[in-house]
N, C-alpha and C positions, 0 to 999 in steps of 0.2 A: 189647652192642655195637650200633653204630647201623646205622642201614639203609643198605646198599650201593649205589651210585648211579653210573650214568656221569657225568663230567665233562666240560664243565659243565651238559649236557643229556643224555638219552637220543634220539639220532639213529634209532634203531629205529621211535620213537612220532613224529617230526617229517613232517608233511606239508603242503602247501600250504595256508596259511589259519591254519595252528598261532597263538598267539599264548600267549606268556610272559609273565602277569601282572606288574605293577610289583611284588608283594610278592616273586616268585619273583626278578625282576630283582635287587632290593635284596637279597636274601638270596646271589645269587651273587655280588653285586660288593662285599658288606658296606659299603654306604655306604647314607644315607636319600637318596630321590628329591629332587630340587631343589636337590642340594648340586653343587660343582664336583667334587668324587671321584666322584661317582654318573655325572656325564654322560660324564666321561672314560673310567671302567672300563666303563659300559653301552656306550657307542660300540667299546671294545676287545672286547668281549664280542659285540658285533651281528657284528664284524668275524671275531672266530674261527668264530663260527656259521655265518656264509658261506662262510668259508674251510673248515671242516672238512667242510660239506655238496658242496661242489665237490671235496674229494678221495673223499668217497665216493660220485662219480659221480651226484649229486643235486642238481644245480644250483638254488638258488633266490633270488629277490629276497626280501633280509631289512632291514625297515627299523623303525624307531624311531618310535611313535608314543603320544604323551602317558604317553612312558616307560617304557610296554610294546614288547616285542620281538615282531614280527609275520613272518608267515612267508607272502608275500604270495602270492595265488593269482592265474592266470595275467593275467585282466581288471585286477586292480591295478596287477600286476607290470609292465604294459604300458605303463599311464597314468604310474606312479611312475618308471619308467624315462626315458620320454621328458621330465618333467619335470626330471631329475636332468640328462641330456645336456644339456638347454637351462641351466640353470643353470652347468654348469662351462662352457658354451662361454661365456655371459656373463663368468664370472669370468676366463677367459682372455683376452677382450677388455679386462675393465678392468686387469687387472694388465700387459699387453701396452702399454696407453695410459701406465700410472703409470711402467714402466721407461722409457718414452721421455723422458719429465718428470720425473722424480725425481732423474736420474742428469746430472750435467753431467760432458758428455764432455770437456770442455778441462782438466778435473782428473784422468783417465783418464791412463794412461802410455800410450805409442803401441801395446804389444802389447795392453793390455787395451782402449783404442777400438778397435782393430781387430777383436777378439772382441767386443764390446760392439755394433759396427755391423753385424757379421755375424748375430749372433743377431739383433738387431733386425729384419734382412730377411726371415730363413730365419721369423723366426716372424708378423711380417708378411703374408709370400707364404702359410704355414698357413692363417693366419685368413682371407686373402681369398678361398684357395682353398674353404674351408667358406663361407665367405658367397655363394660364387659358387652352389655346386652347391645351398645350400639355396635359392636364389633360385630357379635352373632347376626344382627338383623341386616346388616349390609353384606352380608358373605355373597359371592358372586352367584347369580343362580346359572343353571344351566344353559347355554345358549341356544335356541330354538331359529331353526333355518327360515327365513321368508320366504323361501322358492322351494317349489315341489322335489324333494329328492329321489330316488329309487324307491320303489317299494321294499319296503319291510320283506324280510325271507321268512316263509313260514315254517 
């Protein structure tokens, strides 16, 4: 008989910073790295690992880099999470813009047209709120000197 292993991985040994090498990922998804099957199956595996860890009460940011699957440490997770958020926000803006241009509203039935216009308005306001909030949050803070200056007048 073969060795008994927890599927897909042994979560007891997983910590932040753990890397599942490409060879192990290939074995788990039964596909060669670089193929379409590998890409889809490894994405599913990454999502499953993330969900399983969350279910165990040990949430971790899991990423796929150069076909290997990594449980990111706190520094990497902070940076990766911000990049992911910004990428998704740009995608939302792109999809909203396409939805407004790609749909010929004169071709829609009155019910569909009303629904489409309502969705476009809601999505537009949601995006505008995100953009305005972001602008408010990143306003330049006053510069504080690193070197001592003259004492403040009394």
